[in-house]
C-alpha positions in Angstrom: 1.5 15.5 -8.2 4.1 16.3 -5.6 4.5 14.8 -2.1 3.8 18.1 -0.4 0.4 18.2 -2.1 -0.8 14.9 -0.6 -3.1 14.7 2.3 -1.3 13.4 5.5 -2.8 9.9 5.3 -1.3 9.4 1.8 2.0 11.0 2.8 2.2 8.5 5.6 1.4 5.6 3.4 4.3 6.3 1.0 6.6 7.0 4.0 5.8 3.6 5.4 6.1 2.0 2.0 9.6 3.4 1.6 10.4 2.2 5.1 9.3 -1.3 4.1 11.3 -1.3 0.9 14.4 -0.1 2.9 13.9 -3.1 5.2 13.5 -5.5 2.2 9.8 -6.0 2.5 7.1 -5.2 -0.1 6.2 -1.5 -0.5 2.6 -1.7 0.7 1.1 0.2 3.6 -2.1 1.3 5.2 -3.3 3.8 7.8 -6.6 4.3 9.7 -8.0 7.8 10.3 -10.7 9.0 12.7 -13.7 11.1 11.9 -11.5 14.2 11.8 -9.0 12.7 9.4 -6.3 12.2 12.0 -4.2 9.0 11.8 -4.9 6.7 14.7 -3.3 3.5 13.5 -0.9 2.3 10.8 0.7 -0.8 9.4 3.2 -1.7 6.7 4.2 -4.9 5.0 6.9 -6.8 6.8 6.9 -10.2 5.1 10.6 -10.2 4.6 11.5 -9.3 8.2 11.9 -11.7 11.1 10.2 -9.9 14.0 7.4 -12.5 14.3 7.6 -16.3 13.9 5.6 -16.3 10.6 6.2 -13.0 8.8 4.4 -14.3 5.6 1.1 -12.9 7.1 2.6 -9.6 8.2 0.4 -7.6 5.8 -0.2 -3.8 6.0 -3.9 -3.7 6.5 -3.9 -6.5 9.0 -1.3 -4.6 11.0 -3.3 -1.3 10.8 -6.4 -3.0 12.1 -4.5 -5.0 14.8 -2.7 -1.8 16.0 -6.0 0.1 16.4 -6.5 0.6 20.1 -10.3 0.3 20.4 -10.2 1.2 24.1 -8.9 4.6 23.1 -10.7 4.7 19.7 -14.0 2.8 20.3 -15.9 3.7 17.1 -14.2 1.7 14.3 -17.3 1.8 12.1 -16.8 5.6 11.7 -13.1 5.4 10.8 -11.6 5.1 7.4 -8.8 2.7 6.3 -6.5 4.0 3.5 -4.7 1.3 1.6 -2.0 1.8 -1.0 -3.0 -1.4 -2.7 -6.4 -3.2 -2.9 -6.5 -5.6 0.1 -6.0 -9.3 -0.4 -8.5 -11.9 1.0 -6.8 -12.0 4.4 -6.6 -8.2 4.8 -10.2 -7.7 3.5 -11.5 -10.2 6.1 -9.5 -8.6 8.8 -10.8 -5.1 8.1 -14.4 -6.4 8.0 -14.0 -8.3 11.2 -12.3 -5.3 12.7 -15.5 -3.2 12.0 -13.9 -1.0 9.5 -16.7 0.2 7.1 -14.9 2.9 5.0 -11.9 2.0 2.8 -10.0 4.3 0.3 -7.7 2.4 -2.1 -4.8 3.6 -4.3 -4.3 0.8 -6.8 -6.6 -2.0 -7.9 -5.2 -5.5 -7.9 -6.6 -7.9 -10.5 -4.4 -10.7 -9.2 -4.7 -10.6 -5.4 -7.3 -7.9 -4.6 -10.4 -9.1 -2.8 -12.8 -6.2 -2.5 -14.9 -7.7 -5.2 -15.8 -10.5 -2.9 -18.1 -8.1 -1.0 -20.7 -8.6 -3.8 -20.7 -12.4 -3.7 -21.0 -13.2 0.0 -24.3 -12.4 1.8 -22.3 -12.1 5.1 -19.9 -9.5 3.6 -22.6 -7.7 1.7 -24.5 -7.1 5.0 -21.4 -5.3 6.4 -22.0 -2.5 3.9 -18.3 -1.6 3.5 -18.0 1.6 1.4 -15.1 1.5 -1.0 -13.6 4.6 -2.7 -10.9 4.5 -5.3 -8.4 7.3 -4.8 -7.7 8.0 -8.4 -5.3 7.0 -11.2 -2.2 9.0 -10.0 -2.3 7.2 -6.7 -2.5 3.9 -8.4 0.4 4.8 -10.6 2.5 5.8 -7.6 1.6 2.7 -5.6 2.7 0.4 -8.5 5.8 2.5 -9.0 6.9 1.8 -5.4 6.1 -1.9 -5.8 8.0 -2.0 -9.0 11.1 -0.5 -7.4 11.0 -3.3 -4.8 10.6 -6.0 -7.4 13.5 -4.6 -9.5 15.8 -3.9 -6.6 15.4 -7.2 -4.8 14.1 -9.6 -7.6 15.5 -8.1 -10.8 16.5 -11.6 -12.0 13.5 -13.5 -10.8 11.9 -15.6 -13.5 8.5 -14.4 -12.2 9.4 -10.7 -12.6 7.9 -10.2 -16.0 4.6 -11.7 -14.9 4.5 -9.5 -11.8 5.2 -6.3 -13.8 2.6 -7.3 -16.4 0.1 -7.6 -13.5 1.1 -4.2 -12.2 0.6 -2.7 -15.7 -3.0 -3.8 -16.1 -4.1 -0.5 -14.7 -0.9 1.3 -13.8 1.7 0.9 -16.5 2.7 4.5 -16.1 3.9 3.8 -12.6 5.8 0.7 -13.7 7.6 2.6 -16.5 8.4 5.5 -14.1 10.1 3.1 -11.7 12.2 1.6 -14.5 13.3 5.0 -15.6 14.2 6.1 -12.1 16.5 3.2 -11.7 17.9 3.5 -15.2 18.7 7.2 -14.5 20.8 6.2 -11.5 19.0 8.3 -9.0 19.4 5.7 -6.3 22.7 4.3 -7.4 25.5 4.3 -4.8 23.2 5.7 -2.1 22.0 4.1 1.1 18.3 3.8 0.9 18.0 4.9 4.6 19.6 8.2 3.6 16.9 8.9 1.0 13.5 10.3 2.0 10.2 8.9 0.8 9.4 12.5 -0.4 12.4 12.5 -2.7 11.6 9.1 -4.2 7.9 10.1 -4.7 8.8 13.4 -6.4 11.4 11.8 -8.6 8.9 9.2 -9.7 6.3 11.9 -10.4 8.7 13.6 -12.8 8.7 10.4 -14.8 5.0 9.9 -15.1 
């Protein structure tokens, strides 16, 4: 799978994820598309940036929903949110309350993902949110981008092994690809801002 073969929503997700990584934040992003598949809102993780008083809640899906201009786009129930990673409880609640009823997800998240809560709450079940899983390759790539972030910024963290084990539950291929990419020195000595998301994506794909 090459970057140029992706639909525009997925291209934009990985562009935003690389932007987040370049700024020190987690490589997680989301976009919202209208009935014609055109991107009408987007958000990226910014938890390690200082542009709001409490960046700990600056999650991608929350931002995508918050940035959706419902005066210009008044039919959110007919729109689709694409998420690189399965939304956490906060993000899941935000998309439900924001009237998003169609969600496409790249990677499942056993640890923090909350879409399974839809089955256990009568309130959430009545919202009839339709969830589609994008496919294994998307999950591998999502976890590869997240693994790059972990290794680059937290390579000596005592929790690193646990995090990569969690990523590997479904997407070990992506985790190993990210390790190989760094071991091969593709990013070494280069400014991240000078590297495109497309290049990173395609280099990771070669290592799947």
